[in-house]
C-alpha positions in Angstrom: 108.1 103.2 67.9 108.7 106.9 68.6 109.2 107.4 64.8 105.8 105.9 64.0 104.0 107.9 66.6 105.9 111.1 65.7 105.1 110.5 62.0 101.4 109.8 62.9 101.3 113.0 65.1 102.7 115.2 62.2 100.3 113.6 59.7 97.2 113.7 61.7 97.4 117.0 63.6 97.2 120.4 62.1 99.1 122.0 64.9 102.7 123.0 64.4 105.4 120.5 65.6 108.9 121.6 66.0 110.9 119.3 63.8 114.1 119.5 65.8 112.2 118.5 69.0 110.6 115.5 67.2 114.0 114.4 65.8 115.6 114.8 69.1 112.8 112.5 70.6 113.4 109.9 67.8 117.1 110.1 68.3 116.9 109.4 72.0 115.5 105.9 71.4 117.8 103.2 70.3 115.7 102.1 67.4 115.1 105.8 66.3 118.9 106.4 66.4 119.5 103.5 64.1 116.9 104.8 61.7 118.3 108.4 61.7 121.8 107.0 61.3 120.7 105.0 58.2 119.0 108.2 56.7 122.1 110.3 57.5 124.3 107.7 55.8 122.1 107.7 52.7 122.1 111.5 52.6 125.8 111.7 53.0 126.2 109.2 50.2 124.1 111.6 48.1 121.5 108.8 47.6 118.5 110.1 45.7 115.6 111.3 48.0 113.3 108.7 46.5 115.6 106.0 47.7 115.6 107.4 51.2 111.8 107.5 51.1 111.8 103.8 49.9 114.0 103.0 53.0 111.7 104.8 55.4 108.6 103.2 53.9 110.1 99.7 54.1 111.0 100.4 57.8 107.5 101.5 58.6 105.9 98.5 56.6 108.1 96.2 58.6 106.8 97.8 61.9 103.2 97.5 60.9 
């Protein structure tokens, strides 16, 4: 849930949000940690960025 709210906060507010702070908050939640671990695994495997976007969009769609 933190990921959804953080994403919504970044997309809907013009004020600057520290990326490291947001990622730390996401990582502190079990679900957020799983998501970030999946993204990290994809990046380490040198998966194309569009496939990582597809993964994230699928996760968000599943939550909604």
